[in-house]
N, C-alpha and C positions, 0 to 999 in steps of 0.2 A: 494462384495466390494462397493455396491451402497452407503452404509451408512458411508464409510470411505474415502470420497474425501476431500482433503485439498487444498484450493486455497491460494496461497501466493501473496500478493501485496507488492512488495519489492522496496525500494528506491535504493539499491545498491546490486550487485551480483558480486563476484569475479569469474573468472578472467576478466570479461568484464570491470571492473574498478579496480584500484589499491587496494591492500589488506588493509582493515581497519576492526575494530571489526564488523561494520555493514555489510560490503560487504562479510566478511567471514561467518557471520551468514546467510546472504542471500543465500549463496551457501550450507553451511553444514547442515542447518536445513531442507530444503526440501529434500536433499539427504538422510539424516538420517531418516526422516519420511518415505520416500519411502522404505528404507531398513527395516523398522519396520512394513510393511504390508499395508500402506496407499497408495491410488492413489493420485498423486500430479500434480498440474499445477502451474506455477509461472510466474509472470509478473514483468517487470521493465521498466522505461523510456529508450528510445533509445537516450542517450546523444550523442552530436556531436563528443565527443572524442572517441567513440567506433569504432574501426576499423572493418568495416563490412567484408572485405575480410579475414583478419586474423582470425576473429572469426566465419567465415562461416555463416553469417546472410543472409537470403533470405526473400523476401516479400511473404506473404500468400495472394494471390490475392482474394480468396474467402472470406476472413475476412476483407479486406481493402475496401475502397470506400465510406463509409458513412461520413457524416459531423457531427461534434460536435459543437453546437451553444453555444458560450460564449459571454456575453455582446453584444448580437444581431449581432454577427459576426460568419460566418461559418468557421470552421477549419477542413480541411481534416484529416481523421484518417487513418493512414497507420500501418499495423501490419506486423512485421517481426519475424522470429523465428530462433533459433539456438539450437544445441544439446550440453548439458553440459556433458562432460566425467568425470569419467568413468561410471557414473550411467546411461548414455544415457537418461538424463532427458531434456525434451524440455523447453526452456525459451522463452517466448513471449515478444516482445518489442513493446511498444507504441511509435509511431513515428509521428512527425509533424514538418515541416520546420519552422513554426512560433515560436515554443516553445523550441525546443531541438537542433537546428542546429546553435550553436554559434561557436566561434573561436576554432579550434581543439587543440590549445595549452593550453586550460583550462582543468584541470583534471576533475572537477565535477561542472558544471555550476550552478546546483541547489543550491549549498551552498553559492553562492554569494548573494548580496543584490539586485537582479534584481527586477525592479518594476513590472514585470509580473509574479512573483512567485505564486501569488494567482491564476492566470489563468492557469498556468502550472499544478498546483496540481488539479485544477478542470478538466482540459482536461485529465490528466493522469487517474484519478479515473473513470471518466465517460467512457473513452476509454476501461479500463479493464472491466467494467460492461457490456458494449455493446458487447464486444468481447466474453465474457463468455456466454452471451445469444445466440450469433450466433453459438457457439460451442455446444449448447444444453447440457451443462455439469453442473450438479447441485451439488455444493459443500455442504458438511455437515458442514465444518468449514472454515471460511475466516480469515486468519491471516494477519494483517496489520503491515508491518515492515518499520519503518521510517516515518518521518513527512510528506513526500510527499503522503503518503497513509491516512492521518488523516481525509480526508473527506469521506472515504469509509463508516464508520459506520453511519453517518447521511444520506448519499445518500441511503444506503441500507435499513435503518429503516424508512425513510420518503418518498422516491421516488419510491423504488422498493420493498416495503414490501409485496405487493400483487402479485408480479411476481413469478410464480412457480419455476423459477430457483433459487431464493434466499429466498423464504418465510420461509423456515425451517432452514436456515443456522445460526450457532452460529458465532458471530464476536468477534475475539480476537484482542486487540490492544496492541502493544509492546511499552514500554517506553525505550528511549535511552538517553544517555548523549549528543548525536549529536544534534545540533540546528542551527537556522539561526539568523542573526543579525537584530535588529530593529523590524519593524512591517510590516504586509502585506498592500496592497493597501487600502487606506481609503474607497474605494467603494466596498470592498470585500463582505460585507453583502448585498449590493444592487445587486451585480452580482449573489449571491446565491439565492436571491429572484426571480431573473429573470429565475432561473432554477426550479421555483415552490416550493421552500422551503418557509415556512411561517415565520412571525414575531415570533410566538411562538416557532417554531423549532430553531430559531437563537437567542433567547432572551439572552442566556449566553454570546454572543459576540457582542451584539448590542450597548452597551454603551461606549465602549473604543476601541482603536486600538488593532488589533489582533496580539499579539506577539507569540513566540514559546509556552509559557506555556498556553496561552488562547486557542490556536489551539489544544494542547494536551488534555486539559480539555474537550473541545467540543467532541473530539474523544472518550474519556472515558465515557462521558455522554451517548453515544449511543451504545457503545460496550456492549457485553454480558460478557466479561471476559478481564482481563488485565494481562500482564506479564512484569516483570522487566527484560529487555533483555540485559542490559549492566551494567558495573560498572559506578559509579559516576552520576547516574540519579539524577536530581534536587530533593532534599528531599521534597520540597513542592509538587511535582507531585506524589511522592511515597505516601505521606500522603493523598493526594486527592484520589488516587486510592484505598487505603485501606478504606477510609471513605465511598466509594460508596457501600461497602458491597458485591461487585461482586466477583466471583472467581478470585483469585490472585495468580500468580506464582512468587516467588522471584527469584533473580538472582543466578546462580551457575556458577563458573569458570571452573568446570570440564566438558569437552565436552561430554563424554559418559553419565555422570549423567544428564547433561543438556538435551541431546537428549532423553534419557529415560523419563525424567520428562515431556518434551513436549508431548510425545506420551501418557503418563498417563493422562496428563491434557486434551488433546483432547478427550480421551476415557471417561473421567469423564463428560465432557460437553455433549457428545453424549448420555450418559446414562441418563442424566437429561433432 
């Protein structure tokens, strides 16, 4: 099974968040993949609205404790875990008081136009990468679900491309209709440069404010394959995805067909 490990970097997973097309996919896709013979690990942010007692989250001390530096500031990384029934699949949560603990009456804070959304996605993706390294678990495929995971392809291809944990992994980026309002912080590119990404790496987003489409195009530029994971994806993004010439999986509304298609898609990437 060494060659069939799938890492999911998910924005939303039901039942930890209310059901939506994205949260349902975040739950059903890893479970379906597990049932089809793959080994699976999945990560999501620990939003403040998630009830830790009800969902039986607990901190993993051996994985917590490091700091992630963003914009010259240290932010403690806390890792929590829960078991998703009935598949008994572990879900890892990336937690930090600075970025994810907002008012509990907000359903999903990441969807708001918060000025620190750029740093939140930087922290989330870097937290996942560092935790997977600590786990010493080498994924064959890394599937990014939701725009909060959009920095994973460039981080993995430019900052961790020589790390043995990720060097041979195929990165799949999923397009969704879900989006955010406005643009990310004007200093977003500067903050990414402080993480050792170069001007060349970031050329595609250097000359204009980074909106939802620009962030998704950046993710597709560095991904190995792209999937259309929901209905009503912006046609401009679908066109861009197809123009890359990379392996592309179109959307299917039939769940069993969808899950079988993903398994076949992963296998095709591994064969190549």
